[in-house]
N, C-alpha and C positions, 0 to 999 in steps of 0.2 A: 761945395761938392763938385768934384771934377767928373764930368759926364763920361761914362763908359759905354752905355747903350741908350738908345731912344727907342720907343715903341708906342703902340696904341693898344689900350685895353677896351674892348668893345662888347656890348650886349652882355653885361655882367649881372649874374644872379648872386645875391648874398642870402643864404639860408642859414640861420643861427639857432642854436639851442642852448639854454642855460643848463649847466651841469654842476655837480658838486665840485668844490675847489680841489678836494683830494684826488679826484679823477685826473685832473690836469697836472697837479703838483707832482704826482708820482711818475709822470711821463717826461718831465723836463730835465734837460742837462743841468749840471751844477752851475750856478751863477745866474740862472733865470728864476724869476718869481712870477706867480700867477697874477695877472691883472684882472680885477673883478669889477662888475657893475651890479648894483643892488645885491651885493654879497655872493654873487655866483660867478663861476668861470663860464666861458663861452666857447663852444665848438662851432666852426663855420664851414659849410660846404659851398664852394664858389666855382661854378663853371663859367667860362667866358672864352672870348676869342682874343688872341694876341696877334696883332697885325703890324706889318712894316717894322719889324725888329731890325735895328741897324747898329752895328758897332760905330763908334765915333769915326767920322770920315768916310764911311762906306756909302756909295751912291745907291746900293741895292739892299732891300730889306726882305726878310722872310716872314711868313705868317703860319700860325698853327693854333689849334684849339687846346685849351688847358682846363683841368679840373683839380682843385686842391681841397685838402682838409687842413684847417688851421686853428690856432688859438691865439690868445693875447697875453702878453707878458711884459714885465719890466726888467731892466738890468741897470743897476745903479741909478734908479729913478727914471730912466729913459724908456718910454713905452715903445712897443713894437709888436711884430707878428712872429710866431713860431709855426713852421709848417711841418706837418706829419707826412704829407705827400704832395707832389705836384705831378700829376699824370699829363702827358702831352703826346700828340700824334705826329711828332717830327723827331726822327732818330738823331739827326745832326743837332737840332736844338737841345734835345735832352743831354747829349754828350757835352756840348759846350756849356750848358748851364751847370751840370754836375762839376765840370772842371773849373769854371770861373768863380762860381758862387758856393760850391759844396752843398748845394741844395738837394733834397731827396726827390729828384725828378725820376719818373719812370715812363717808359714807352707804353703807349696805349693805342688802340685802334678806336677812332672816334668818328661819329657822324653828327652833323648839325643840320636840322631842317627847319625852315621858317615858313609860316603861313600867316601873312599879315604881321601882327604884333606877337604872335604865339611862336615859341621856340621849343623844339624837341631836341634834347641833347642826350646822346648815347655814348658810352665809353666801356671798353673792355681792356684791362691791363694785359700787356703782352711781354713785359719786361722779364728777362730770365732771372730766376732766383729771388723774385719779389713776391710778397703775398698776393694772391689773386684778388681782383676787385672789379666788379661790374657796376654800372650806373646807368639808369634811365630815368629821365625826368622831363616833364613838360611844364613850361612856365610862361607867364604873360603879365606885363605891367598893367595896372588898373587905374592909374592916376597921373597927374602931371608931375614932371620932374622939378625938384627943388633941393637946395643944399640942406643938410641936416642942421637942426637947431643946436646952439652951443650947449654943451654938457648933456646932450640927449644920448639915449642908447644908440641911436643910429650913428651919431658922431663917434662914439666910443668904438663901434664895430668896424667902421670904414675909414676913418681919417687916421691912418697909420703910415708913417713915413720912414720906418726902419724895420728890417727883419734881422733875426738872429738865427745862427746855425752853429752846430757843434760838429767837429770832425770825428773820425773813428778813434781818436785819442782823447776825446772829450774836451778839446780846446775850443773856446768860444770865439765866434766871429760875428761881425755885423756888416750890413751895407745899408746905405740910405737911398731913398728914392724921392722924387719931386714930381708933383702934378697939381693941377687946380683942384679945388674942393669938388667932391662928388656931387652930381645932381642925382637924387634918389627918387624912386617912385614906389608906391605900394605895389604889391604883385601877388598873384596866386601861383601855386606850384603843386604839381602832383608827382610824387616820387613812386615810380613803378618798381625800382630796385636801387638800393644804395648800400654797397658793401664797404664803403670807406671807413666807417667806424670800426667794424670788425677787423678789417685789414690792418688797422693801427692799434688794435688791442683794446678797443672800447666796446662797452655795451651800447646798444641803440638807446639814445636818450628818450625818456618818456615824458619830457617836458614839452610845453607848447612852443613851437618854432616861431621865429621872427623873420620875415621875408622882405627884402628890398630888391629892386632892379635898377640898373643904371645904363643909359646909353653908352657911357664910357668916358675915359679921360686919356689925354696924351701924357706919357710918362718918360722921365729920364731916370737912369739908375747909375749910381757910382760904384766904385770898385769895393771889393771885400777888405775889411780891416780886422786885425786881431783885437779882441776885446781886452 
């Protein structure tokens, strides 16, 4: 993989819900298949901080907060992530990401407050002509970080090194990323508001959520390729 960008993902919450496979299958572009664990599709809400984002050769990086809704897919047997939204509080970063990676980035106004190990993350989408979405959650790790066990649900949900995206003509693309394995911690989370499901056309899941926290990883990303 030829590096296009380097960045750091920090203070990452992974909150996931098992949902019926047909929920996700109906939402995917042609060419992608639902990836399942224990017979279920999974929807994930992931707030975090992206810091020191640098194009190759740049001595200066930028940082912003991000909130995404995602699911897990395969294409020709290759596992990856499919994003329904990536809200971010940096207008230039949103424009560049939409241009370079064709990802569904939306501008949002975000605040992040920390009190010790506890984080309060708030977001209000401000992007023109996008479905409105507000989000407020407070979360905190409760154990020691360790890498996920092989073949575990935690590994299935987090160890993903490719994302897929379709353009407005339904042409499929992918890009690869590289980073060390996640160190994950159990965590608690309280959602005060979460409009991400409704904004992407889903009902709120009534299943039991699975929550992990990570201090973060350093990431490199390659360029976009036509599938």
